[in-house]
Structure formats: structure tokens, C-alpha cells
C-alpha positions as CSV (number, residue, x, y, z in Angstrom):
1,M,77.2,65.8,85.5
2,S,80.5,65.5,87.3
3,D,81.9,62.3,88.8
4,V,83.6,64.4,91.5
5,T,82.3,63.6,94.9
6,K,81.7,66.3,97.6
7,E,84.4,64.5,99.7
8,E,87.0,64.9,96.9
9,F,86.0,68.5,96.3
10,G,86.2,69.4,100.0
11,N,89.6,67.8,100.3
12,N,90.9,69.6,97.3
13,I,89.6,73.0,98.5
14,R,91.2,72.4,101.9
15,D,94.5,71.4,100.4
16,L,94.5,74.5,98.1
17,R,93.6,76.8,101.0
18,K,96.4,75.4,103.2
19,E,98.8,75.7,100.3
20,K,97.9,79.4,100.0
21,G,98.4,79.8,103.7
22,F,94.9,80.9,104.5
23,S,92.8,80.0,107.5
24,I,89.1,79.3,106.9
25,R,88.4,82.7,108.5
26,Q,90.7,84.5,106.1
27,L,89.1,82.7,103.1
28,A,85.6,83.6,104.4
29,L,86.6,87.3,104.7
30,Q,88.2,87.3,101.2
31,S,85.4,85.4,99.4
32,G,82.3,86.7,101.1
33,V,81.3,83.1,101.8
34,S,80.5,82.4,105.5
35,N,83.0,80.6,107.7
36,P,80.5,77.8,108.6
37,F,79.5,77.2,105.0
38,L,83.2,76.8,103.9
39,S,83.9,74.5,106.9
40,Q,80.9,72.3,105.9
41,V,82.1,72.2,102.2
42,E,85.6,71.2,103.3
43,N,84.2,68.5,105.5
44,A,81.8,67.2,102.9
45,R,78.7,68.1,104.9
46,R,77.4,70.1,101.9
47,S,77.2,69.3,98.3
48,I,79.5,71.0,95.8
49,P,78.4,74.7,95.7
50,K,76.7,76.3,92.7
51,P,78.8,78.2,90.1
52,S,78.3,81.7,91.6
53,T,79.6,80.4,95.0
54,L,82.5,78.7,93.3
55,E,83.5,82.0,91.7
56,K,83.5,83.6,95.2
57,I,85.7,80.9,96.5
58,A,88.1,81.3,93.6
59,H,88.2,85.0,94.3
60,G,89.0,84.3,98.0
61,L,91.7,81.8,97.1
62,R,93.3,84.3,94.6
63,V,93.1,81.7,91.7
64,D,91.4,81.8,88.4
65,K,87.8,80.6,88.4
66,S,88.7,77.7,86.0
67,V,90.8,76.1,88.8
68,I,87.9,75.8,91.1
69,F,85.4,74.8,88.4
70,K,87.8,72.0,87.3
71,M,88.0,70.8,91.0
72,A,84.2,70.7,90.9
73,G,84.3,68.7,87.7
74,I,82.0,71.1,85.8
75,V,84.4,72.8,83.5
76,D,82.9,71.2,80.4
77,N,79.4,72.2,81.5
78,I,79.9,75.8,82.6
79,P,77.0,78.1,81.7
80,N,77.7,80.2,78.7
81,N,78.1,83.5,80.5
82,I,80.7,81.9,82.8
83,A,82.4,80.0,80.0
84,N,82.9,83.2,78.1
85,E,84.6,84.8,81.0
86,L,87.0,81.9,81.4
87,T,88.1,82.0,77.7
88,I,91.8,82.8,77.6
89,S,93.6,83.4,74.3
90,S,96.5,81.0,73.6
91,T,98.3,83.9,71.8
92,P,101.4,85.0,73.8
93,S,100.9,88.3,75.6
94,T,102.0,91.4,73.7
95,V,101.3,93.8,76.5
96,S,104.1,94.7,78.9
97,I,104.3,97.4,81.6
98,P,107.2,98.8,83.6
99,I,107.9,97.4,87.0
100,Y,108.4,100.0,89.7
101,G,110.7,99.3,92.6
102,R,109.0,102.2,94.5
103,I,105.8,104.2,94.1
104,S,105.1,107.2,96.3
105,A,104.2,110.8,95.6
106,G,104.8,110.3,91.9
107,Y,101.8,108.0,91.3
108,P,100.5,107.0,88.9
109,E,103.5,107.2,86.7
110,G,106.1,106.9,89.4
111,A,109.7,108.1,88.8
112,K,111.7,106.9,85.8
113,E,114.7,106.1,88.1
114,D,112.4,103.7,90.0
115,I,111.7,101.5,87.0
116,D,113.0,98.0,87.6
117,G,112.5,96.3,84.2
118,E,109.3,95.3,82.5
119,I,106.8,92.4,82.9
120,D,104.5,90.8,80.3
121,V,100.8,91.0,81.3
122,P,98.9,87.6,81.1
123,N,96.1,87.7,78.5
124,R,93.5,87.0,81.2
125,I,94.5,90.4,82.7
126,S,95.1,92.4,79.6
127,N,91.8,91.2,78.2
128,R,90.1,92.8,81.2
129,Y,92.2,95.9,81.8
130,S,94.0,98.3,79.6
131,S,97.7,98.9,80.1
132,D,96.8,102.4,81.5
133,E,94.8,100.7,84.2
134,L,97.6,98.5,85.4
135,I,100.8,99.1,87.4
136,A,103.5,96.7,88.4
137,L,105.3,96.9,91.7
138,R,108.3,95.0,93.0
139,V,107.5,93.7,96.5
140,N,110.0,94.8,99.0
141,G,109.6,93.2,102.4
142,E,108.0,90.3,104.2
143,S,104.7,91.8,105.5
144,M,102.7,89.8,103.0
145,N,104.9,86.7,102.5
146,K,102.1,84.2,103.2
147,V,100.5,85.4,99.9
148,I,103.2,87.1,97.9
149,P,107.0,86.7,98.6
150,N,109.6,89.4,98.9
151,G,111.0,90.2,95.5
152,A,108.0,89.0,93.5
153,V,106.2,91.4,91.2
154,A,102.6,92.4,91.9
155,I,100.4,93.7,89.1
156,L,97.7,96.0,90.4
157,A,94.5,97.2,88.6
158,K,93.3,100.7,89.3
159,I,89.7,100.4,90.5
160,D,87.2,102.4,92.5
161,K,87.2,102.0,96.2
162,C,83.6,100.9,96.0
163,D,84.8,97.9,94.0
164,I,87.1,96.7,96.7
165,T,85.8,93.7,98.7
166,N,87.0,93.3,102.3
167,G,90.1,91.2,102.3
168,D,91.3,92.2,98.9
169,I,95.0,92.9,98.6
170,C,95.8,96.4,97.5
171,G,98.7,98.7,97.0
172,V,98.4,101.6,99.4
173,I,100.3,104.8,99.8
174,I,100.1,106.3,103.3
175,D,101.3,109.8,104.0
176,G,103.5,109.9,101.0
177,E,105.5,106.9,101.9
178,A,106.4,104.2,99.4
179,A,103.5,101.9,98.4
180,T,102.9,98.8,100.5
181,L,100.7,95.8,99.9
182,K,98.1,95.0,102.5
183,H,94.6,93.3,102.9
184,V,92.1,96.2,103.0
185,Y,89.0,96.2,105.2
186,Q,86.6,99.1,104.9
187,Y,84.0,99.7,107.6
188,P,81.5,102.6,108.2
189,D,83.8,104.2,110.8
190,R,87.3,103.1,109.9
191,I,89.6,101.5,107.4
192,R,92.0,98.7,108.3
193,F,95.1,97.5,106.7
194,E,96.2,94.0,107.6
195,P,99.5,92.2,106.8
196,D,99.6,88.5,106.0
197,S,103.0,87.3,107.1
198,W,104.5,84.2,108.7
199,L,106.4,86.7,110.9
200,K,103.3,87.5,113.0
201,E,105.1,89.3,115.8
202,E,107.0,91.6,113.4
203,F,104.0,93.0,111.4
204,K,100.8,94.3,113.0
205,P,97.5,95.5,111.5
206,F,96.9,99.2,111.5
207,E,93.7,101.2,111.1
208,Y,92.5,104.8,110.8
209,N,89.3,106.6,111.6
210,K,87.3,107.0,108.3
211,E,86.5,110.7,109.1
212,D,90.2,111.5,109.6
213,V,91.1,109.8,106.3
214,E,88.5,111.7,104.4
215,N,90.0,114.9,105.8
216,G,93.5,113.8,104.7
217,Q,94.8,113.0,108.2
218,P,96.8,111.0,107.1
219,P,96.5,111.1,103.3
220,I,95.8,107.6,102.1
221,Q,95.7,106.5,98.5
222,I,94.7,103.0,97.4
223,I,96.6,102.7,94.1
224,G,95.1,99.4,92.9
225,K,94.0,95.9,93.7
226,L,96.3,92.9,93.3
227,V,95.2,90.9,90.1
228,H,98.4,88.9,89.4
229,Q,101.7,88.1,90.9
230,Q,104.8,86.6,89.4
231,S,107.8,85.2,91.3
232,S,111.0,87.1,91.2
233,F,113.1,87.1,88.0
């Protein structure tokens, strides 16, 4: 069993959360783990969570599961089904996809004149998604700079809306405008898009009535969920 104490684990989770710029509330929304539970973990008032909860925390922090398992000191003892999911080939990636500087009405292919180079897809992503299910977008703007900076490249995976968890970062096209990255929250009566910027006064959340959206007023297209980001190059 691990020699990591609950105090060490809690401190490491808190440090990583702050490094990512997330509040406990944001982490709770993104992970599906309750705010009080996360607070108790960080303050060592609970033991190190079970593997299934660690996976949720990793998802909320936008890091690979192996990072959180290592913090918990249980990497060498991960159950087989989880260990298999964490296996990453050491072979360099041979999959690359075009980077689009803009995606709008031309989705999913975009326009050739909007291609801004290519990016290699990490094996952990290409092992899960085919190149046809991935699209890369150059971030243009500061509305998500707490999570992904201006100029970085976002790799999005095309998934069904039902597979989106509240708080996931997705590429969204609204009313034919260029795609933008936002946290997505889906409720029975509305859909909400939330920025995550240090410039809080400049960028505000916006939301639409679910019935209006279903009637195409305005037309909204979620083009994919953020699965990887790479700093500008």
C-alpha cells in the first residue's frame, strides 16, 4: 500500500488545482465530485479517495489519470482495467492533423485557406480517437486564458452531446460565427457557455433557452470536446 499520507495527497491536489487556476467550485462542477468532499480531501479530513473518484478528479483537473494516481501513490497497484487504460506507447506519434485558425460554416473540414500548419497527436489521444474524430483549432483570444492561453492549439474530439459532462470545455459555433472555446453546461431548460478568463470583467457567460436552440434560434453546433492542448509554436 502507498506511503503517501492523506495530508500529502490533499496538499498536492490543492497545489495542482491552484496551478490550473480552478476554484474548488469549478473543480466540483468539472469532476462531478461534490464541493464539500473535495474540500475535505484537500484539508486531509478524508482518506485518499478510491480509484474511480481519483479518475473523476483527474478529469476535472484536465490531467491524465496517471498524474493523480501517482499523487495517491497507487500507480504500481492500479487495478488491471485502469492500468490498461493508462498504458501509453513510447513510440513517437505518427498521427498528425491540420490546425485550423478558424472554423465556422465549413465544419467539419473547415476551409483550406484557414489551415495554420499541422500538429502531432499524442498517442494517448490517437489510441482513443481516429484522426477523423479529431480537429485542431488555434486559440484566438483571452476568454479561456485560465485554462488555455491565446495562441495555443486545442485538439477537440467529436463526441455526442450526451457524452458532455457539465464543465467540459468544448468548441462551439454559434450562429455561423467562428468557433469559440467555452465551458458547457446543459440543463433541462437551457444551455450555458462560460468563459474562464483572468479578465473577468471583459468576458461574461451567456446562455440560451433549450427550446429555442432546438428550433435553431440561434443555430448552435458543439464541434468537439477539448482533449489536449499544446502551447503555441
